[in-house]
C-alpha positions as CSV (number, residue, x, y, z in Angstrom):
1,S,9.6,0.0,-40.1
2,W,10.4,-0.8,-36.4
3,S,13.6,-0.8,-34.8
4,S,15.3,-0.9,-31.1
5,S,17.7,1.1,-29.6
6,I,19.5,-2.1,-28.3
7,D,18.7,-4.9,-31.3
8,G,18.1,-2.7,-34.2
9,P,15.8,-3.3,-37.0
10,I,12.9,-5.3,-35.7
11,G,10.5,-5.3,-38.0
12,N,8.1,-3.6,-41.0
13,G,4.7,-2.8,-41.7
14,G,1.6,-3.0,-39.1
15,D,1.6,-6.3,-37.1
16,A,5.5,-6.3,-36.8
17,A,6.4,-8.4,-33.6
18,A,9.7,-9.5,-32.5
19,A,11.7,-11.0,-29.2
20,L,13.6,-7.9,-27.6
21,S,16.9,-9.1,-25.9
22,P,16.6,-7.8,-22.4
23,G,17.1,-4.4,-21.2
24,D,15.8,-1.1,-21.7
25,H,15.0,0.1,-25.0
26,V,13.7,2.4,-27.0
27,V,11.3,1.2,-29.8
28,T,10.9,3.6,-33.0
29,A,7.9,3.2,-34.9
30,S,9.0,5.1,-38.5
31,V,6.9,5.6,-41.7
32,V,6.8,7.1,-44.7
33,D,3.3,8.1,-46.9
34,N,2.8,8.0,-50.6
35,E,4.0,11.2,-51.0
36,G,7.1,11.0,-49.0
37,A,6.0,12.9,-46.0
38,T,7.6,11.4,-43.3
39,G,7.0,10.2,-39.1
40,E,7.9,8.6,-36.1
41,D,7.2,8.0,-32.5
42,M,8.9,6.2,-29.9
43,I,8.1,4.5,-26.5
44,N,10.4,2.9,-23.8
45,V,10.0,-0.7,-23.3
46,T,12.1,-2.4,-20.3
47,V,12.4,-6.5,-21.1
48,Y,13.6,-8.6,-18.4
49,D,15.5,-12.0,-18.5
50,P,13.0,-15.0,-17.7
51,S,16.4,-16.7,-16.6
52,G,17.4,-13.6,-14.2
53,P,16.7,-13.2,-10.3
54,T,13.6,-14.8,-9.1
55,T,13.9,-14.6,-5.5
56,M,15.5,-12.6,-2.5
57,S,16.8,-13.3,0.5
58,V,18.5,-11.8,4.0
59,S,22.4,-12.4,3.3
60,A,23.2,-10.7,6.3
61,L,22.4,-9.1,9.9
62,S,24.8,-7.2,11.6
63,G,23.8,-5.9,15.1
64,S,25.3,-3.5,17.4
65,G,24.4,-1.6,20.8
66,V,25.0,1.8,20.9
67,A,25.2,4.2,23.9
68,G,22.3,6.9,24.2
69,G,20.6,9.2,26.5
70,R,20.3,9.7,30.2
71,G,20.5,6.8,32.7
72,G,22.8,4.8,30.8
73,K,19.9,4.3,27.8
74,W,20.7,2.3,24.6
75,N,20.3,2.2,21.0
76,A,20.2,-1.2,19.0
77,V,21.4,-0.8,15.7
78,V,21.0,-3.2,13.1
79,T,21.9,-3.7,9.5
80,V,19.9,-6.1,6.9
81,T,21.3,-7.2,3.8
82,V,19.4,-8.4,1.0
83,L,20.5,-10.3,-2.3
84,D,18.9,-11.9,-4.9
85,N,19.2,-16.0,-5.3
86,A,21.8,-14.7,-8.5
87,G,24.0,-12.6,-5.9
88,G,22.6,-9.1,-6.5
89,D,21.8,-6.3,-4.1
90,V,18.2,-5.9,-4.2
91,S,17.1,-2.4,-3.9
92,G,13.6,-1.5,-2.8
93,A,12.8,-4.0,-0.9
94,T,11.2,-3.1,2.5
95,V,11.9,-5.3,5.0
96,N,9.9,-6.2,8.2
97,V,10.7,-7.0,11.7
98,A,10.2,-7.7,15.1
99,W,11.8,-6.8,18.6
100,S,12.0,-9.1,21.6
101,N,13.6,-10.2,24.4
102,G,14.0,-7.3,26.1
103,T,11.9,-4.7,23.8
104,N,8.9,-5.5,21.9
105,G,7.1,-4.0,18.9
106,T,7.5,-3.9,15.0
107,G,9.0,-2.0,11.9
108,S,10.6,-1.9,9.3
109,C,13.1,-0.7,6.7
110,V,13.8,0.0,2.8
111,T,16.9,-1.3,1.1
112,N,19.0,0.9,-0.8
113,G,21.5,0.7,-4.1
114,S,23.7,-1.5,-2.0
115,G,20.9,-4.1,-0.6
116,Q,20.9,-2.9,2.8
117,C,18.9,-1.4,5.1
118,T,19.2,-0.3,8.9
119,I,16.7,-0.3,12.1
120,S,17.3,0.7,15.2
121,K,15.4,0.4,18.6
122,N,16.2,3.5,20.7
123,N,16.1,4.4,24.5
124,L,16.4,0.9,25.9
125,K,16.9,0.8,29.7
126,S,20.2,0.3,31.1
127,N,19.0,-3.1,32.8
128,V,18.2,-4.3,29.1
129,S,21.3,-6.5,28.2
130,S,20.4,-7.4,25.1
131,V,17.7,-7.5,22.3
132,T,16.7,-9.6,19.3
133,L,15.5,-8.3,15.8
134,S,13.9,-10.9,13.6
135,V,13.4,-10.4,10.2
136,T,9.3,-11.4,9.9
137,G,9.1,-11.0,5.9
138,I,10.8,-8.7,3.1
139,D,8.2,-6.8,0.4
140,G,9.5,-6.1,-3.1
141,P,10.1,-6.7,-6.3
142,L,10.9,-10.4,-6.2
143,T,9.6,-13.4,-4.2
144,Y,10.6,-13.6,-0.9
145,A,12.9,-16.8,0.0
146,D,13.5,-17.6,4.0
147,S,17.3,-18.3,3.8
148,G,17.4,-19.0,7.3
149,I,19.2,-16.1,8.7
150,N,16.6,-14.6,10.4
151,S,17.4,-13.3,13.9
152,V,20.5,-11.3,15.2
153,V,20.8,-10.4,18.8
154,V,22.2,-7.1,20.3
155,N,24.3,-6.5,23.2
156,T,23.8,-3.3,25.2
157,P,27.5,-1.6,24.5
């Protein structure tokens, strides 16, 4: 017999087939032979909701200038928030960025359990009054969809 830790009994025999509900299941196969000996084995199965989230996008960009270093140097710090199309936090997404307008370069950060990551550009010269961070893409568990929220200007402190 076959059973699921979520759905209960799901079938009998070697060819049992079942539609499992979404979630993390432990599926157990149990057998009894003609002499009454028993055995069982288990496997973990994750079933995703087909109507669940399919895309992710930037929902917020928050930047600030922070004083740091000698000679008036400063750091630009930006927090990126990534949500799925159902409004849930996206964890483990790599946010790719480019810096411009006063500095240059690229970078990335990985979102935490709250769907956020922080990236910094450090040691900006005192004569640089602002810099721009632009999100160039997101790699992760869902398809990236451009939300139109893709850049932020960070001003000197």
